C-alpha positions in Angstrom: -34.8 -26.4 50.7 -34.6 -23.6 48.1 -31.6 -22.7 45.9 -31.1 -20.0 43.3 -33.5 -20.6 40.4 -30.5 -19.9 38.1 -28.9 -23.2 39.3 -30.2 -26.4 38.0 -29.0 -29.8 39.1 -28.4 -32.7 36.7 -27.1 -36.2 37.1 -25.1 -38.3 34.7 -27.1 -41.5 34.3 -24.2 -43.7 33.3 -24.7 -46.1 36.3 -28.3 -46.9 35.3 -29.3 -48.9 32.2 -32.9 -49.3 33.4 -35.8 -48.4 31.1 -36.4 -44.7 30.9 -39.6 -44.5 32.9 -37.9 -46.3 35.8 -34.8 -44.0 35.5 -37.0 -40.9 35.3 -38.9 -41.9 38.5 -35.6 -42.6 40.3 -34.0 -39.3 39.3 -37.1 -37.4 40.2 -37.2 -39.0 43.6 -33.7 -37.8 44.5 -34.6 -34.2 43.7 -32.7 -33.5 40.4 -34.0 -31.1 37.8 -32.7 -33.3 34.9 -30.1 -35.5 33.5 -27.0 -36.0 31.3 -27.9 -38.9 29.1 -25.2 -41.3 27.7 -25.8 -41.7 23.9 -23.7 -44.8 23.9 -24.0 -48.6 23.2 -26.0 -50.3 25.8 -27.9 -47.3 27.0 -31.5 -46.1 26.5 -30.6 -44.1 23.4 -28.1 -45.7 21.0 -25.9 -43.6 18.7 -27.3 -45.2 15.6 -30.9 -44.5 16.7 -30.4 -41.0 18.1 -32.6 -39.2 15.5 -35.5 -41.6 16.3 -35.1 -42.0 20.0 -33.7 -38.9 21.6 -36.7 -36.6 21.1 -39.2 -39.1 22.6 -36.8 -39.7 25.5 -36.8 -35.9 26.1 -40.6 -35.9 26.0 -40.9 -38.8 28.4 -38.6 -37.1 30.9 -40.5 -33.9 30.6 -43.6 -35.8 31.7 -41.7 -36.3 35.0 -40.7 -32.6 35.2 -37.1 -33.4 34.1 -35.0 -32.0 31.3 -32.1 -33.6 29.3 -29.5 -30.8 29.9 -26.7 -32.6 28.0 -25.8 -35.8 26.3 -22.5 -37.7 26.4 -22.1 -38.9 22.9 -20.8 -38.3 19.4 -20.7 -34.9 17.7 -21.9 -36.0 14.2 -24.7 -34.2 12.4 -27.3 -36.8 13.4 -26.6 -36.3 17.1 -26.4 -32.5 16.8 -29.7 -32.4 14.9 -31.4 -34.8 17.3 -30.3 -32.6 20.2 -31.8 -29.6 18.6 -35.1 -31.3 18.0 -35.1 -32.7 21.6 -34.1 -29.3 23.2 -30.8 -30.6 24.5 -28.3 -27.7 24.5 -25.0 -29.5 25.0 -23.0 -32.5 23.9 -20.3 -33.3 26.4 -17.0 -34.7 25.3 -13.5 -35.1 26.6 -10.2 -34.6 24.9 -7.9 -37.7 25.0 -4.3 -37.1 24.0 -3.4 -39.3 21.0 -0.1 -41.0 20.4 1.3 -38.1 18.4 1.3 -35.9 21.5 -0.5 -33.0 23.2 0.1 -30.2 20.8 -0.8 -32.3 17.7 -4.0 -33.4 19.5 -4.9 -29.9 20.4 -4.5 -28.7 16.8 -6.5 -31.6 15.5 -9.3 -31.0 18.0 -9.4 -27.3 17.1 -9.7 -28.3 13.4 -12.6 -30.7 14.3 -14.4 -28.0 16.2 -14.0 -25.6 13.3 -15.5 -28.2 11.0 -18.5 -28.6 13.3 -19.2 -24.9 13.7 -21.6 -24.6 10.7 -23.7 -27.4 12.1 -23.5 -26.1 15.7 -24.7 -22.7 14.5 -27.3 -24.1 12.2 -28.9 -26.2 15.0 -28.1 -24.0 18.0 -26.3 -26.8 19.8 -23.0 -26.6 21.8 -20.1 -28.9 22.3 -18.8 -28.9 25.9 -15.3 -30.2 26.5 -14.5 -31.6 30.0 -11.1 -31.7 31.7 -10.1 -35.2 32.7 -7.0 -36.5 34.6 -4.5 -38.9 33.1 -3.8 -38.7 29.3 -6.4 -36.0 28.5 -6.5 -32.3 28.4 -6.7 -32.2 32.2 -6.6 -28.7 33.6 -8.2 -25.3 33.3 -5.5 -23.7 31.3 -5.5 -26.6 28.9 -9.2 -26.1 28.4 -8.8 -22.4 27.9 -6.0 -22.7 25.4 -8.0 -25.3 23.5 -11.2 -23.3 23.4 -10.4 -19.6 23.6 -10.6 -19.0 19.8 -14.2 -20.3 19.7 -17.5 -18.6 20.4 -18.6 -20.2 23.8 -22.1 -20.4 22.5 -20.9 -23.3 20.3 -17.8 -24.7 21.9 -17.6 -24.4 25.7 -15.9 -25.8 28.8 -17.3 -28.3 31.2 -15.2 -27.8 34.3 -14.9 -30.9 36.6 -14.1 -30.2 40.2 -12.7 -33.7 41.0 -10.4 -33.9 38.0 -9.3 -30.4 38.8 -8.4 -31.4 42.3 -6.6 -34.5 41.3 -4.4 -32.3 39.2 -3.7 -30.0 42.2 -5.5 -26.8 41.0 -7.0 -24.3 43.3 -10.7 -24.2 42.3 -11.1 -20.4 42.5 -8.2 -19.9 40.1 -9.3 -22.7 37.7 -12.8 -21.2 37.5 -11.3 -17.8 36.7 -9.3 -19.3 33.9 -12.2 -21.1 32.2 -14.9 -18.6 33.1 -15.3 -17.0 29.6 -16.2 -20.4 28.2 -17.8 -22.2 31.1 -21.0 -23.9 30.1 -21.4 -26.6 32.8 -19.9 -27.7 36.1 -19.4 -31.3 37.2 -19.6 -32.1 40.9 -17.9 -35.3 41.9 -15.0 -36.1 44.2 -11.9 -38.3 44.5 -8.6 -38.8 46.2 -5.4 -40.6 45.3 -5.2 -44.1 46.8 -2.0 -46.1 47.0 -2.4 -49.0 44.6 0.5 -51.1 45.8 2.3 -51.7 49.1 5.3 -50.0 50.7 7.5 -52.9 49.7 7.1 -52.1 46.0 10.1 -50.6 44.2 8.0 -47.8 42.9 4.8 -46.4 44.4 1.7 -46.6 42.2 -1.5 -44.5 42.8 -5.0 -44.5 41.5 -8.1 -42.3 42.0 -10.7 -43.5 44.5 -14.0 -41.9 43.5 -15.9 -41.0 46.6 -18.8 -38.9 48.0 -18.9 -35.1 47.8 -17.7 -34.6 51.4 -14.7 -36.9 51.3 -12.4 -36.1 48.4 -9.7 -33.6 47.4 -12.2 -31.2 45.8 -13.8 -28.8 48.2 -17.4 -28.5 47.1 -18.0 -25.7 49.6 -15.3 -23.6 48.0 -16.5 -24.4 44.5 -20.1 -23.5 45.4 -19.0 -20.3 47.0 -16.9 -19.2 44.0 -19.7 -20.0 41.6 -22.1 -18.0 43.6 -19.6 -15.1 44.0 -19.4 -15.1 40.2 -23.2 -15.3 39.9 -23.0 -18.6 37.9 -26.3 -19.4 36.2 -26.4 -22.8 34.8 -26.2 -26.5 35.3 -24.4 -28.4 38.1 -24.0 -32.0 37.0 -23.4 -34.7 39.6 -21.6 -37.4 37.7 -22.5 -40.3 40.0 -19.1 -41.9 39.7 -18.1 -43.9 42.8 -15.5 -46.6 43.2 -18.0 -48.4 45.5 -20.4 -49.1 42.7 -22.8 -51.0 44.9 -23.5 -47.9 46.9 -24.2 -45.6 44.0 -27.9 -45.0 44.8 -27.2 -44.2 48.5 -24.2 -42.0 47.7 -25.9 -40.0 44.9 -29.0 -39.3 47.1 -26.7 -38.0 49.8 -24.6 -35.9 47.4 -27.6 -34.1 45.8 -28.8 -33.2 49.2 -25.3 -31.9 50.2 -25.0 -29.9 46.9 -28.3 -28.2 47.4 -27.4 -27.3 50.9 -24.2 -25.7 49.8 -26.0 -23.5 47.3 -28.8 -22.7 49.7 -26.1 -21.6 52.2 -24.1 -19.5 49.7 -21.3 -22.2 49.6 -20.5 -22.0 53.3 -20.6 -24.7 55.9 
């Protein structure tokens, strides 16, 4: 099955803490082009060892024909420099809203990005900010307002289809809003699940993370809009499922589905 050579498929390897050779073989067997690697405690590359361990990790993955397209980790100089040495273009972060509120958080984040710009320019690395439901900057316009003052080569938007759908946005409109700064697209899916019974005084809801075909986000519509706009970049499948025991089965099915959508121009 062929897709546009401009589209590359990545997987966020958060569910797997196995040694890197085993992880690389598993990811390659599913048909991904590369990964997003957590640089976090408990994972293959620890934040305190990023300078030492990230470049060899990238080399090991390259031996399997895989690339580290992004890391999920800190944005300090050690990580930025290690990403540059390892050929990793993007550090993905999210934007949690602090206790002092949305606008204060936005201003503080913009100041932080400004302070990082000299390092990002020096090393040629980009911060990618992802929308996230709940108490985060959660929608496309929020990302645009946060990021529009910055050069997208250094501070960009990671648009997440599932979090977008949980917040009720039409994907075509959301992609229009973030298009100028779009650096990566997350494919995952979810729907709202009732978390208590009808006898409760107040209804409570929670997301149920599911496969690409089953949630509120229409992967066919997203794929069609990205192809209409001639998107050339990374699609990251985040491998987040509420049924954690089924992650290997579900991610294998989802990468096949995603490749089918792009091979078919986003139609079903």
